[in-house]
N, C-alpha and C positions, 0 to 999 in steps of 0.2 A: 504493500499500500505506500501511496505517496501522501503526504500530510503538510498541509500548507500552515506556516506559522505567520498569523498577522499580528504585527505590533509596531509600534510607534514610539519614540523618545518623548512625545508630549503626554503620555498616559503617566509619566512619573511627574509631570508638572502641575498636575491636579493637586494642590496643596490643602489639604484638609485640616492644618493646625496642629499644634501638640497634643498628644495624648488621644488623637481621634485614631480609632481602629481602623479605618479604611485610608490607611497611610500611603504615601508614595513608594515606600519600600516594598509593599506587595510586588509590585511590578517587577523591582529589581531582582527579588529574591528568585521569581518565577524565571526571569530571563538567565539569570546566572545558574539556576539549576539546570535548565536545557542546555546551556553553553558547556556544563561542566565535562559531559561527553562529548569530545569533537567529532568522531564518526556518527553519534546520533544526531547531534546538532547540523552537520554537514548533509544529513539526509534529508533535512527539513526544507521546505521551500519558502523560504522569506520572501514576504510580501509587505510592502510599506503602503497603507491605506490612503485614500484622500479623505476629506471632510464629507460628511453627509449633508447633502443641500436642505436647506428648509423645507423644499416640496417633499423630498423623501423623507423626512423625519415627519412630518404633518401627514403623512400616510397612516401612521399611528397615535398621533397626538393633535389634538386642538391647536389650531392658528393662536388661541388666547395662551394655550400652556407655552407654547415656543416663545412668543413674544415676553412672557412673564419671566423666563430663565433668561433670555437676552437681555431685558431691561435689569434685571438683578445688578449684572457688571457695569452698566453705565450708572447705576444709582449707587454702587460702591458697596452693596450688601456682601456680608460675608456669609450668609447660609440662607437656604430657600426654606429649610424647616428647622425644628430643634437638632435633627439628627444630620441633615445635608449640608455639610459646610463647602463653600466654594472660595475661590482665589482668582486672581486676574486673569488665570491661564485656564480655568476651569470650563469656560464655554467653548473654548477651541477643542479641549480635550474631550469634552462630552459630542462634539460634532464628530471628531476623529474616531470616538468609540463606535458610534452609530456606523460610521463608515469602514470601520472595521470589520464589522458583522456583515457589512454589504459586500466588502472585499472578500470574505470567506465564501460568500454564495457565488460569486464571478468565479473564484478560483476553481470552486467545484464544478460550476456548470460550464466553463470554457475549457476543462480538461487540463488545467495547469496542476491540478492534484486530486486525490480520489476524497479526501476529506480534509477539514480545517479546525485549526485551534486558534481562536482570537485572545491573546493574553491581553485583555483589555481593562482599562479603569477610566472613569468610573463605571460601577457595574450599573445593571440596567432594571432588573425584574421588579422592583417595586414602583417604578415609575408608572403612573396611570395614564390614561389618555390626558387627562386635567392637571395632573399635579406632579410635582417632584417629590420624593419621599424615599426614607431608608437607604441615604446615601446615594441615591440614583436621581439623575437628572432627565435623561431618556432613555427609554426601553429599548436598548440596543437590540435584543432577538427579536422584538415586535416589529421594530423597523425593518430589519432583515427579513422577516418572514413575508411580510408585506410587499417588499421590494422582490423577493424572489416570485411572489404569484402574480406581480404586475409586469415583470421583465421578462420572464420565460415561459412560454406557452406549455412546457412540459410540467411546470408546477403548478397544479390546481389544489392540492391538499398537501398540508403540512402537519407535522408532529412536533411539538416541543415539550422536551422531558426536563422537567426542573427539580434536580435533587439537591438543592442548596437547604441548609438546616431551617432556613425561614421560607414562608409560603410565597410564592410569586404573585402576589395581588393583582400587581401592575399589570402583567402579561395575562393572566386570567380575565381580568377586566375588560380590556381591549378586544379580547376575543370571543366573550361570554355568550353573544348571540351569533356565532359565526360558526356554522357547521364545516366550512373548510379548514378550520385549525383545530386540531385536537390538541387540547393541554392537560397534561400529567404533571401534577406535583406530590412528591414524597418529602414530608418536612415535618419537623417537631412542632407537635401542637398539645395544649395552646401555648403559643409563643408568638413573638412579633410576626404580623401584626395584627393577629387575632383573627385571621379569615383563615380558610382552607379547610373546613369542615366536610365530611363526606358526604353530606347533604347539597353541599354546592357542585352542582353538575351541569350547568348551563341554564339559558333560557331561550324561550321562542324557538327558532329553527334552529339554535346552537344546543338545545336540550339533548343531554347525553354525550356530547362532545368535550367534556369536563372530568376529570378524574383526579380527584383527591384522596390520597392517602396519608391520613394525619398519624404519626408515631408519638407514643408517650415519652417523655424524658427518661433516658437511660435504658431505653429499650436495647438488648443486646444485639450485636451486628448481625450474627446468624439469621435471628427473627426479621431484622429488617432488610435482610439480602433477600431471603425466602419470600416476602411480601415482595419486594421489588420485581423479582424475577416472575412471581406470579400476576403482578399487573402487567408486565410487558408481556406476557403471554395473552392476557386477556385482551389488550388494545391489538394485537398481532392478528388476533383471530376475527377483529371487527372491522379493522381500516386498512388500508394501503396507502401510506403516504409518499408523495413524491419527492419529499425530503424531510430530513430530521434534524431539528435543532435541539442542542442540549444547553440549558441554563446551568453552567459546571460550577454551583459552589462547593466548596470545600471546607465548609464551616460544621459540617454534621461529623468532622474528624473528632476522634477521641480526645484530641489535646485542645481543641479550638476553644476560645474564651467566650464566645458568643452563643454556644451551644451546649447540648448537654445528650448528644447522641455517641456512639461508640465506633464509628465507621474508622478502619485503618486503611493504609495504603491499598494492599491487595484487594481490599472490598471496593474501591473506586475502579481499578483494573477490572476485576471482576464484572461491573456495572457497565464500564466502558464496552466490554466484549459483549455483553448481551445486547446493547444497543446496535451494536455494529451486525450482530447477525441478524437483526431485525431488519436492519438498512440493507444489507446484501439480499435480502429475500425480498425486500419491498421495492427498494429504490436504488438499485445499483451502487450501493453503499454511500449514498450521499447525506453525509453529517457535517454541520457546521455547529462546533461546539464553542461557546462563550464564557469567558471566566466571570464569575458573579462573587460568592462571598468567600471567605477563607481567611483568618485574621491571627496566626500563629506563626509569625516569621521563621521561626524554627523548623515547621513542618511543613510550611505551604509550599515550598519549591520543590521537594522531592514527591510530596502528593500530586502536585500538577504533571510533574516528569511521569509518574506511574500511568497517568491518565493519558497522556500524549504518546507514551510508548506504546500503550496499547493500539491507540489508533494507527500509529506505523506498521503495528504487527499484521503480517497476512494472515 
């Protein structure tokens, strides 16, 4: 398999201030871990993304939300909500973040790579159509999913798999009434942001296109892994997506300070393998994975590396 690595130095320039868990060093430890094995690093197809245009962002967000984020910088604000800190380069970083997910789609669809990993920040899955929240300005995966559907006639149905420890409320909300986007989230519950119960299954034409699998704090990894395998098997029996996105949060890791789940590096590799098998059966292996959470700087790099290593594996 050929895996594209999409990254940009501006991802490190999104400065959230002292003590903030979504810190610039997250980008650096991920890149350093991937670079630590030169043959592995050399096997990746490096891609530098462009900014996402306003129009592409607004395929998943309201015009008012885009303007509110843009105006925050000209007005000298240092945060968009209590959790979502910003600095002078954060707006550009957020546009390059959405652009990174888009570049992943193009790399896969244009044959540059079989799949892609986007080492992006700020993350995106809490950003709703109308507001920034939970460290997220724009919803990178949602923007890229809409781009894939609008740009490529081969992409009609997509699946989004979110294994961050926090529920991807923003992504769910953007597609809640849309039967063409299947959203699956496995997350700690109850936990921030308080959404993601089993009863949230979509609405209108999108009823049944959302699957939430809430996990209690301190659930043992084998139980969580068995639940994940069963959920993917259930989805694979019902839908055949043309592309699969992963909201790849690594804060369900045993060592993470912002979660209380028990996963370790081999579990992330196993989940990646399971998703790859579904992608190989359903959509010629088309996967675009985007970094979401993961806040232990001592473990994040190696955990991400285990995920990317499995993407590369035939």
